[in-house]
C-alpha positions as CSV (number, residue, x, y, z in Angstrom):
1,X,-11.5,9.0,5.8
2,X,-11.6,12.8,5.8
3,X,-8.3,14.8,6.0
4,X,-7.1,15.6,9.5
5,X,-6.4,19.3,10.2
6,X,-4.3,20.5,13.2
7,X,-5.3,23.9,14.6
8,X,-2.8,25.8,16.8
9,X,-4.0,29.0,18.4
10,X,-3.7,30.3,22.0
11,X,-6.9,32.3,21.8
12,X,-9.7,29.9,22.9
13,X,-12.5,31.8,21.0
14,X,-10.6,32.0,17.8
15,X,-9.5,28.4,18.1
16,X,-13.2,27.3,18.5
17,X,-14.4,29.4,15.5
18,X,-11.7,27.9,13.2
19,X,-12.4,24.4,14.5
20,X,-16.1,24.7,13.7
21,X,-15.4,26.1,10.2
22,X,-12.9,23.3,9.4
23,X,-15.4,20.7,10.5
24,X,-18.1,22.3,8.4
25,X,-15.7,22.0,5.4
26,X,-15.8,18.2,6.0
27,X,-12.4,17.7,7.7
28,X,-11.5,16.2,11.0
29,X,-9.8,18.4,13.6
30,X,-7.2,18.3,16.3
31,X,-6.7,21.5,18.4
32,X,-3.8,22.7,20.5
33,X,-3.3,26.0,22.4
34,X,0.5,26.5,21.9
35,X,3.3,26.1,19.4
36,X,5.0,23.5,21.6
37,X,1.9,21.4,21.7
38,X,1.6,21.6,17.9
39,X,5.2,20.3,17.5
40,X,4.5,17.6,20.1
41,X,1.5,16.5,18.0
42,X,3.4,16.5,14.8
43,X,6.5,14.6,15.9
44,X,5.1,12.1,18.5
45,X,6.0,8.5,17.4
46,X,2.3,7.4,17.8
47,X,0.8,10.6,16.6
48,X,-2.2,10.4,14.2
49,X,-1.7,11.4,10.6
50,X,-2.0,15.2,10.2
51,X,-2.7,16.4,6.6
52,X,-2.5,20.2,7.2
53,X,-1.9,22.8,9.9
54,X,-3.8,26.0,10.5
55,X,-1.2,28.0,12.6
56,X,-1.6,31.3,14.4
57,X,1.6,33.3,14.0
58,X,1.4,35.2,17.3
59,X,1.5,33.0,20.4
60,X,3.3,33.1,23.7
61,X,6.3,30.8,24.0
62,X,7.0,29.1,20.7
63,X,5.3,31.3,18.1
64,X,4.2,30.5,14.6
65,X,7.6,31.2,13.1
66,X,9.3,29.0,15.6
67,X,6.8,26.2,14.8
68,X,7.7,26.6,11.1
69,X,11.4,26.4,11.9
70,X,10.9,23.2,13.9
71,X,8.8,21.6,11.2
72,X,11.6,22.3,8.7
73,X,14.2,20.9,11.1
74,X,12.2,17.7,11.6
75,X,11.9,17.2,7.8
76,X,8.1,17.2,7.9
77,X,6.2,17.9,4.6
78,X,2.8,18.8,6.1
79,X,1.3,22.0,4.5
80,X,0.8,25.0,6.8
81,X,-1.7,27.8,6.6
82,X,-0.8,30.7,8.8
83,X,-3.2,33.1,10.4
84,X,-2.4,36.8,10.9
85,X,-4.2,39.9,12.0
86,X,-4.6,43.0,9.8
87,X,-1.3,44.8,9.4
88,X,0.8,41.7,9.8
89,X,1.8,41.3,6.1
90,X,5.5,41.5,6.9
91,X,5.1,38.5,9.2
92,X,3.2,36.7,6.4
93,X,6.1,37.3,3.9
94,X,8.5,35.9,6.4
95,X,6.2,32.9,7.1
96,X,5.9,32.1,3.4
97,X,9.7,32.2,3.0
98,X,9.9,29.9,6.0
99,X,7.7,27.3,4.3
100,X,4.1,28.2,4.9
101,X,1.7,27.1,2.1
102,X,-0.8,30.0,2.4
103,X,-2.1,32.6,4.8
104,X,-5.5,33.9,6.0
105,X,-6.3,37.2,7.7
106,X,-8.2,37.0,11.0
107,X,-11.1,36.7,11.4
108,X,-11.2,34.4,8.4
109,X,-14.5,33.5,6.6
110,X,-15.4,29.9,5.9
111,X,-15.2,30.3,2.1
112,X,-11.7,31.7,2.2
113,X,-10.6,29.0,4.7
114,X,-12.1,26.2,2.6
115,X,-10.3,27.3,-0.6
116,X,-7.0,27.6,1.3
117,X,-7.3,24.1,2.8
118,X,-8.4,22.6,-0.5
119,X,-5.4,24.2,-2.3
120,X,-3.0,23.1,0.4
121,X,-4.2,19.5,0.5
122,X,-4.2,19.3,-3.3
123,X,-0.7,20.7,-3.5
124,X,0.5,18.3,-0.9
125,X,-1.1,15.3,-2.7
126,X,0.6,16.4,-6.0
127,X,4.0,16.9,-4.3
128,X,3.6,13.4,-2.7
129,X,2.8,11.8,-6.1
130,X,5.8,13.5,-7.8
131,X,8.0,12.3,-5.0
132,X,6.7,8.7,-5.2
133,X,7.2,8.7,-9.0
134,X,10.8,10.1,-8.6
135,X,11.6,7.6,-5.8
136,X,10.2,4.7,-7.8
137,X,12.3,5.6,-10.9
138,X,15.4,6.1,-8.8
139,X,14.8,2.9,-6.8
140,X,14.4,4.9,-3.6
141,X,10.7,4.2,-2.9
142,X,10.4,4.0,0.9
143,X,7.7,3.2,3.4
144,X,6.9,6.9,3.8
145,X,5.7,6.8,0.2
146,X,3.0,4.1,1.0
147,X,-0.5,5.5,1.4
148,X,-2.2,4.1,4.4
149,X,-3.8,4.9,7.7
150,X,-4.9,1.4,8.5
151,X,-3.7,-0.1,11.8
152,X,-3.5,-3.5,10.1
153,X,-1.1,-2.1,7.5
154,X,0.9,-0.2,10.2
155,X,1.8,-3.6,11.7
156,X,2.8,-5.0,8.3
157,X,5.0,-2.0,7.6
158,X,6.7,-2.2,10.9
159,X,7.7,-5.8,10.1
160,X,8.8,-4.8,6.6
161,X,10.9,-1.9,8.0
162,X,12.8,-4.3,10.3
163,X,13.3,-6.6,7.3
164,X,14.7,-3.7,5.3
165,X,17.5,-3.2,7.8
166,X,18.9,-6.7,7.0
167,X,19.8,-8.6,3.8
168,X,18.0,-11.8,4.6
169,X,15.3,-13.2,2.2
170,X,11.8,-12.0,2.5
171,X,8.6,-13.7,1.4
172,X,5.6,-11.4,0.8
173,X,2.2,-13.1,0.7
174,X,-1.2,-11.7,-0.2
175,X,-4.0,-11.7,-2.8
176,X,-3.4,-10.4,-6.3
177,X,-3.5,-6.6,-6.4
178,X,-2.7,-5.9,-2.8
179,X,0.7,-4.2,-3.5
180,X,3.3,-6.8,-3.0
181,X,5.8,-5.2,-5.4
182,X,5.2,-1.8,-3.8
183,X,6.3,-3.3,-0.4
184,X,9.3,-5.1,-2.1
185,X,10.4,-1.8,-3.6
186,X,10.1,0.0,-0.2
187,X,12.2,-2.7,1.4
188,X,14.9,-2.2,-1.3
189,X,14.6,1.6,-1.1
190,X,14.9,1.6,2.7
191,X,17.9,-0.7,2.9
192,X,21.6,-0.5,2.3
193,X,21.2,-1.7,-1.3
194,X,19.0,1.2,-2.3
195,X,21.7,2.7,-4.6
196,X,22.0,-0.7,-6.5
197,X,19.6,-2.2,-9.0
198,X,16.1,-3.4,-8.2
199,X,15.1,-6.1,-10.7
200,X,11.6,-7.5,-10.9
201,X,10.6,-10.8,-12.6
202,X,7.1,-12.2,-12.7
203,X,7.7,-16.0,-12.6
204,X,4.2,-16.7,-13.7
205,X,4.5,-14.7,-16.9
206,X,7.5,-16.5,-18.4
207,X,7.2,-19.6,-20.5
208,X,8.8,-22.6,-18.7
209,X,11.4,-23.2,-21.4
210,X,12.7,-19.6,-21.0
211,X,12.7,-19.2,-17.2
212,X,16.3,-20.5,-16.7
213,X,17.7,-18.4,-19.5
214,X,16.0,-15.2,-18.3
215,X,17.0,-15.7,-14.7
216,X,20.5,-16.9,-15.1
217,X,21.5,-15.9,-18.6
218,X,22.9,-18.1,-21.4
219,X,26.0,-18.5,-23.5
220,X,26.2,-18.1,-27.3
221,X,25.0,-21.3,-28.9
222,X,23.5,-22.7,-25.8
223,X,20.3,-23.5,-27.7
224,X,18.7,-22.7,-31.0
225,X,18.4,-19.0,-31.4
226,X,21.1,-18.2,-28.9
227,X,23.2,-16.1,-31.2
228,X,25.0,-14.2,-28.5
229,X,25.7,-14.4,-24.8
230,X,23.1,-12.7,-22.6
231,X,23.3,-11.8,-18.9
232,X,20.4,-13.1,-16.7
233,X,18.4,-11.0,-14.3
234,X,20.4,-12.2,-11.3
235,X,23.6,-10.8,-12.8
236,X,21.7,-7.6,-13.7
237,X,20.7,-7.3,-10.0
238,X,24.1,-7.9,-8.7
239,X,24.7,-5.9,-5.5
240,X,21.0,-5.0,-5.4
241,X,17.6,-6.8,-5.0
242,X,15.9,-9.5,-7.0
243,X,12.1,-9.4,-6.7
244,X,10.6,-12.8,-7.8
245,X,6.9,-12.2,-8.1
246,X,4.5,-15.3,-8.2
247,X,7.3,-17.5,-6.9
248,X,4.8,-20.4,-6.6
249,X,4.7,-20.7,-10.4
250,X,8.4,-21.4,-10.7
251,X,9.1,-24.7,-12.4
252,X,10.5,-27.5,-10.2
253,X,13.9,-27.7,-11.9
254,X,14.4,-23.9,-11.6
255,X,13.5,-24.1,-7.9
256,X,16.7,-26.2,-7.4
257,X,18.8,-23.6,-9.2
258,X,17.2,-20.8,-7.1
259,X,18.0,-22.8,-3.9
260,X,21.6,-23.0,-5.0
261,X,21.7,-19.2,-5.5
262,X,20.4,-18.7,-2.0
263,X,22.8,-21.2,-0.4
264,X,26.0,-20.7,-2.5
265,X,25.5,-17.2,-3.9
266,X,26.4,-18.2,-7.4
267,X,24.8,-19.0,-10.7
268,X,25.6,-20.8,-13.9
269,X,24.5,-19.5,-17.3
270,X,22.7,-21.9,-19.6
271,X,25.3,-23.7,-21.8
272,X,28.2,-23.0,-19.3
273,X,29.7,-25.1,-16.5
274,X,31.4,-22.1,-15.0
275,X,30.0,-20.6,-11.8
276,X,29.6,-16.9,-11.4
277,X,29.3,-15.3,-7.9
278,X,26.4,-13.0,-7.3
279,X,25.5,-10.8,-4.4
280,X,21.8,-10.4,-4.5
281,X,19.1,-10.0,-1.9
282,X,16.0,-12.1,-2.8
283,X,12.5,-10.8,-2.1
284,X,9.8,-13.2,-3.2
285,X,6.0,-12.8,-3.4
286,X,3.0,-15.1,-4.0
287,X,-0.7,-15.0,-3.9
288,X,-0.8,-18.8,-3.3
289,X,-0.3,-20.8,-0.1
290,X,3.2,-22.2,-0.5
291,X,2.7,-24.7,2.3
292,X,-0.2,-26.2,0.3
293,X,2.0,-26.4,-2.8
294,X,4.7,-28.2,-0.7
295,X,2.1,-30.7,0.5
296,X,1.0,-31.2,-3.1
297,X,4.6,-31.8,-4.2
298,X,4.7,-28.6,-6.4
299,X,7.1,-26.6,-4.3
300,X,10.3,-27.6,-2.6
301,X,10.1,-27.5,1.2
302,X,13.8,-26.6,1.5
303,X,13.3,-23.6,-0.8
304,X,10.3,-22.5,1.2
305,X,12.4,-22.6,4.4
306,X,15.1,-20.5,2.7
307,X,12.7,-17.9,1.4
308,X,10.4,-17.7,4.4
309,X,12.9,-16.2,6.8
310,X,10.8,-13.0,7.2
311,X,7.2,-13.6,6.2
312,X,5.1,-10.6,5.5
313,X,1.4,-11.1,4.8
314,X,-0.4,-8.1,3.2
315,X,-4.1,-7.7,4.0
316,X,-6.7,-7.5,1.3
317,X,-8.3,-4.1,0.7
318,X,-11.6,-5.2,2.3
319,X,-9.6,-5.9,5.4
320,X,-8.1,-2.4,5.5
321,X,-11.3,-0.6,4.5
322,X,-10.1,2.5,6.4
323,X,-7.7,3.2,3.6
324,X,-10.4,3.2,0.8
325,X,-11.3,6.9,1.1
326,X,-7.6,7.9,1.2
327,X,-6.8,5.7,-1.8
328,X,-9.8,7.0,-3.7
329,X,-8.7,10.6,-3.2
330,X,-5.1,9.8,-4.1
331,X,-6.0,8.0,-7.4
332,X,-8.6,10.7,-8.4
333,X,-5.9,13.4,-7.9
334,X,-3.3,11.3,-9.7
335,X,-5.4,10.6,-12.8
336,X,-7.1,14.0,-12.9
337,X,-3.8,15.7,-13.0
338,X,-2.6,13.4,-15.8
339,X,-5.8,14.1,-17.9
340,X,-5.9,17.8,-17.1
341,X,-9.2,17.6,-15.1
342,X,-10.2,19.0,-11.8
343,X,-12.9,17.6,-9.4
344,X,-14.3,19.7,-6.5
345,X,-16.2,16.8,-4.9
346,X,-16.9,13.1,-5.0
347,X,-20.4,11.8,-5.6
348,X,-21.8,10.6,-2.3
349,X,-23.3,7.5,-3.8
350,X,-20.0,6.6,-5.5
351,X,-18.1,6.8,-2.2
352,X,-20.7,4.7,-0.4
353,X,-20.4,2.1,-3.1
354,X,-16.6,2.1,-2.9
355,X,-16.7,1.6,0.8
356,X,-19.3,-1.2,0.6
357,X,-17.8,-3.1,-2.3
358,X,-15.7,-6.2,-1.6
359,X,-12.9,-5.3,-4.1
360,X,-11.8,-8.8,-5.1
361,X,-9.1,-7.3,-7.2
362,X,-7.9,-5.2,-4.3
363,X,-6.0,-1.9,-4.8
364,X,-5.3,-2.7,-8.5
365,X,-9.0,-3.0,-9.2
366,X,-9.7,0.2,-7.3
367,X,-7.1,2.0,-9.3
368,X,-8.5,0.7,-12.6
369,X,-12.1,1.6,-11.7
370,X,-11.0,5.2,-10.7
371,X,-8.9,5.7,-13.8
372,X,-11.9,4.7,-16.0
373,X,-14.2,6.9,-14.0
374,X,-11.9,9.9,-14.2
375,X,-11.9,9.6,-18.0
376,X,-15.7,9.3,-18.3
377,X,-16.7,11.8,-15.6
378,X,-17.9,15.2,-16.7
379,X,-18.1,18.4,-14.8
380,X,-16.5,19.0,-11.3
381,X,-18.0,16.0,-9.6
382,X,-16.3,12.6,-9.7
383,X,-18.6,9.7,-10.1
384,X,-18.6,6.1,-11.4
385,X,-20.8,5.4,-14.5
386,X,-24.0,3.5,-13.9
387,X,-22.9,0.6,-16.1
388,X,-20.2,-0.4,-13.5
389,X,-22.6,0.3,-10.6
390,X,-25.2,-2.0,-12.1
391,X,-22.8,-4.7,-13.0
392,X,-21.4,-4.9,-9.4
393,X,-24.6,-4.2,-7.5
394,X,-24.9,-7.7,-6.1
395,X,-21.5,-7.3,-4.5
396,X,-21.9,-3.8,-3.1
397,X,-23.1,-4.8,0.3
398,X,-20.5,-6.7,2.3
399,X,-21.9,-10.3,2.6
400,X,-20.1,-10.9,5.9
401,X,-22.9,-10.7,8.3
402,X,-22.3,-14.3,9.4
403,X,-18.7,-13.4,10.1
404,X,-19.1,-10.1,12.1
405,X,-20.1,-9.3,15.6
406,X,-20.5,-12.8,17.2
407,X,-17.7,-13.9,14.9
408,X,-15.1,-12.4,17.1
409,X,-15.2,-15.3,19.6
410,X,-16.4,-18.1,17.3
411,X,-14.8,-17.4,13.9
412,X,-12.6,-20.5,13.9
413,X,-15.5,-22.8,14.9
414,X,-17.8,-21.3,12.2
415,X,-15.2,-21.8,9.5
416,X,-14.4,-25.3,10.6
417,X,-18.1,-26.2,10.6
418,X,-18.5,-24.8,7.1
419,X,-15.5,-26.7,5.9
420,X,-16.8,-29.9,7.4
421,X,-20.1,-29.5,5.6
422,X,-18.3,-28.7,2.4
423,X,-15.8,-31.6,2.7
424,X,-12.9,-29.2,2.8
425,X,-13.9,-27.3,-0.3
426,X,-13.4,-23.5,0.0
427,X,-14.8,-22.4,-3.4
428,X,-17.4,-23.7,-5.8
429,X,-21.2,-23.9,-5.5
430,X,-21.0,-26.2,-2.4
431,X,-17.9,-24.6,-1.0
432,X,-17.5,-23.2,2.5
433,X,-17.2,-19.6,1.2
434,X,-20.7,-19.8,-0.1
435,X,-22.0,-21.2,3.2
436,X,-20.4,-18.3,5.1
437,X,-21.3,-15.6,2.6
438,X,-17.7,-14.4,2.0
439,X,-15.4,-14.4,-1.0
440,X,-13.1,-17.5,-1.3
441,X,-10.0,-15.2,-1.1
442,X,-11.2,-13.9,2.2
443,X,-11.9,-17.3,3.5
444,X,-8.5,-18.6,2.4
445,X,-6.8,-15.7,4.2
446,X,-8.8,-16.5,7.4
447,X,-8.0,-20.2,7.2
448,X,-4.3,-19.3,6.9
449,X,-4.4,-16.8,9.8
450,X,-6.2,-19.2,12.1
451,X,-3.9,-22.1,11.1
452,X,-6.9,-24.3,10.1
453,X,-5.9,-27.6,8.4
454,X,-8.3,-27.9,5.5
455,X,-7.2,-31.4,4.6
456,X,-8.7,-33.0,7.7
457,X,-12.2,-32.1,6.5
458,X,-11.8,-33.8,3.1
459,X,-13.8,-36.9,2.4
460,X,-11.2,-39.6,1.6
461,X,-13.5,-41.2,-1.0
462,X,-14.5,-37.9,-2.7
463,X,-10.9,-36.7,-2.8
464,X,-9.2,-40.0,-3.7
């Protein structure tokens, strides 16, 4: 999605000229005829995202300087390019001191305006990236640092913001690579515990025989090799947030210990019979369906009830396709700055491929593809190498024709029919996903959203 530029000018002719030039530069436009209208657009609760402002300094009522002052008072970080007539340099100096990013002299030419907009947007992106890095390091990452324009994600973030205001457990669900830890960090950074530690543990990456020691610590001599006492991650997170990623991989015996932490707010180190009180907020995440794991006897139902107080389900990247251009630009800028490169444009074929591709690895895959492409790209045009394009060609076009259009009213029936023909199987050569022409991860997500019971389609003989 192209950047959105707000144009504020009381002169209708000048306003239309600037609007046409901005659109020719490839940006979307919003136009207003006064300073008050500009502030109303920028501060309205349901206002669309505005990436930059082209602001006339001389307007009746609230003039350009007044708009700059109100932008500063509201704490907005949107870059502003001011317009001035010949001889208004003193006003320009004042405007730059008041926070304007750049200035242009009326009547501005399209080349000058394009350079000014590009520089303002690039500077804003870099400032945002530095802020995100600083906030992440300081444990102060917030929802304002999350890059999205998707309506689907907006609803998710509203739920997460409500959860951040409390200290109850949160369960974040979603496919691998959708950004579950990012949401967990934003919940921590937006709550009362933001000044305390945020400790992340990937439960699926720890050997089963070490999980208890890593989470709860151990005493000296508790087992072979325990030459000294070590604090566990829960003690390290005391007062803050413990993020348990891939909670579905937690061994059964450790699930009991975690349930005790949630109920009693205390732990026991391995090799000790003394309880230690801990004050930790638990945020868990999983790419698996915990209800299915409960049905299979692999996850405790009582632990699920404790964790699932505020469930948050993150959409896959293919279900928030509006964010792809925004994320592409963000990652290009991020890696280009890191490698000392500068791109003036994105290859049109590359962007079309990015928007058509299914992204089974979600945002993480997009990030990796762009980092590799930034390294390999030459010149001032960003493009993906032909090797990657050729390898992924079969998956460029979205194979969801069967689940679009008419799907809106019959999605559940179509999925249930496919499951019946596939005897409840989602993946595999005879699975329902193949019949419907969509990835298994997408189908799993739809089954969960539509509350379809897969087990009732299973053949009791085939699955006995």
